[in-house]
C-alpha positions as YAML, in Angstrom:
chain: A
units: angstrom
residues:
- id: 1
  name: MET
  ca: [80.50, 8.80, -18.41]
- id: 2
  name: ASN
  ca: [79.36, 8.00, -21.63]
- id: 3
  name: CYS
  ca: [77.73, 10.46, -23.34]
- id: 4
  name: ARG
  ca: [76.17, 11.10, -26.81]
- id: 5
  name: ARG
  ca: [76.02, 14.44, -28.84]
- id: 6
  name: HIS
  ca: [72.65, 15.80, -29.18]
- id: 7
  name: GLY
  ca: [70.47, 14.76, -32.27]
- id: 8
  name: SER
  ca: [72.58, 11.25, -32.68]
- id: 9
  name: LYS
  ca: [71.11, 8.13, -34.60]
- id: 10
  name: PRO
  ca: [69.68, 6.28, -31.60]
- id: 11
  name: THR
  ca: [67.54, 9.35, -30.34]
- id: 12
  name: LEU
  ca: [66.34, 10.29, -33.28]
- id: 13
  name: ALA
  ca: [65.12, 6.55, -33.99]
- id: 14
  name: LEU
  ca: [63.47, 6.83, -30.82]
- id: 15
  name: TRP
  ca: [61.52, 9.98, -31.80]
- id: 16
  name: MET
  ca: [60.47, 8.33, -34.89]
- id: 17
  name: LEU
  ca: [58.98, 5.80, -33.04]
- id: 18
  name: VAL
  ca: [57.18, 7.94, -30.78]
- id: 19
  name: ALA
  ca: [55.97, 9.83, -33.56]
- id: 20
  name: LEU
  ca: [54.35, 6.47, -34.82]
- id: 21
  name: ALA
  ca: [53.18, 5.32, -32.32]
- id: 22
  name: ASP
  ca: [51.31, 8.63, -31.71]
- id: 23
  name: VAL
  ca: [50.05, 8.25, -35.49]
- id: 24
  name: ALA
  ca: [48.84, 4.83, -34.68]
- id: 25
  name: ILE
  ca: [46.43, 5.93, -31.50]
- id: 26
  name: VAL
  ca: [45.14, 9.03, -33.20]
- id: 27
  name: ALA
  ca: [43.91, 6.68, -36.10]
- id: 28
  name: ALA
  ca: [42.86, 4.40, -33.97]
- id: 29
  name: ALA
  ca: [40.83, 7.23, -32.45]
- id: 30
  name: ALA
  ca: [39.45, 8.29, -35.77]
- id: 31
  name: GLY
  ca: [37.93, 4.84, -36.35]
- id: 32
  name: PRO
  ca: [38.59, 2.01, -38.87]
- id: 33
  name: LEU
  ca: [37.09, 3.86, -41.99]
- id: 34
  name: THR
  ca: [39.71, 6.62, -41.81]
- id: 35
  name: MET
  ca: [42.43, 3.97, -41.43]
- id: 36
  name: VAL
  ca: [41.22, 2.36, -44.49]
- id: 37
  name: LEU
  ca: [41.25, 5.31, -46.24]
- id: 38
  name: ILE
  ca: [44.42, 6.38, -44.80]
- id: 39
  name: VAL
  ca: [46.12, 3.17, -46.07]
- id: 40
  name: ALA
  ca: [44.76, 3.64, -49.42]
- id: 41
  name: GLY
  ca: [46.07, 6.84, -49.73]
- id: 42
  name: LEU
  ca: [49.59, 5.36, -48.81]
- id: 43
  name: LEU
  ca: [49.13, 2.91, -51.26]
- id: 44
  name: VAL
  ca: [48.02, 5.45, -54.16]
- id: 45
  name: ALA
  ca: [51.19, 7.65, -52.90]
- id: 46
  name: ALA
  ca: [53.89, 4.70, -53.34]
- id: 47
  name: GLY
  ca: [52.38, 3.67, -56.64]
- id: 48
  name: ALA
  ca: [52.74, 7.07, -58.10]
- id: 49
  name: LEU
  ca: [56.23, 6.96, -56.57]
- id: 50
  name: VAL
  ca: [57.12, 4.16, -58.25]
- id: 51
  name: THR
  ca: [55.67, 4.90, -61.79]
- id: 52
  name: ALA
  ca: [57.71, 8.47, -61.49]
- id: 53
  name: ARG
  ca: [60.59, 6.08, -60.63]
- id: 54
  name: ASN
  ca: [60.02, 4.20, -63.50]
- id: 55
  name: PHE
  ca: [59.40, 6.69, -66.29]
- id: 56
  name: GLY
  ca: [62.37, 9.14, -65.03]
- id: 57
  name: HIS
  ca: [64.73, 6.17, -65.60]
- id: 58
  name: ARG
  ca: [63.87, 4.99, -68.94]
- id: 59
  name: ALA
  ca: [66.82, 3.91, -70.90]
- id: 60
  name: PRO
  ca: [67.17, 5.58, -73.95]
- id: 61
  name: ALA
  ca: [66.61, 3.84, -77.51]
- id: 62
  name: PRO
  ca: [69.61, 2.45, -78.87]
- id: 63
  name: ALA
  ca: [71.42, 4.55, -81.84]
- id: 64
  name: LYS
  ca: [71.16, 2.53, -85.09]
- id: 65
  name: ALA
  ca: [74.47, 0.68, -86.08]
- id: 66
  name: VAL
  ca: [76.35, 2.52, -89.02]
- id: 67
  name: VAL
  ca: [77.61, -0.08, -91.16]
- id: 68
  name: ARG
  ca: [81.21, 1.52, -92.92]
- id: 69
  name: ARG
  ca: [82.70, -0.42, -96.16]
- id: 70
  name: ARG
  ca: [86.35, 0.19, -96.75]
- id: 71
  name: ALA
  ca: [87.25, 1.78, -99.81]
...
């Protein structure tokens, strides 16, 4: 008998799909204006996340080269 342990990835993926379908049903029941507002909010959140990541990964300014002369 083929048995999988509880919490394995395929089971988790299935429940994520069920949750996504539930969100889609609730959003459709709420109306098109609510769906537009939700999508706009998600786009703003994604833009904020990208902006925060870009500010966090800024490269430091390169140090000035020191010119040394032989004595």
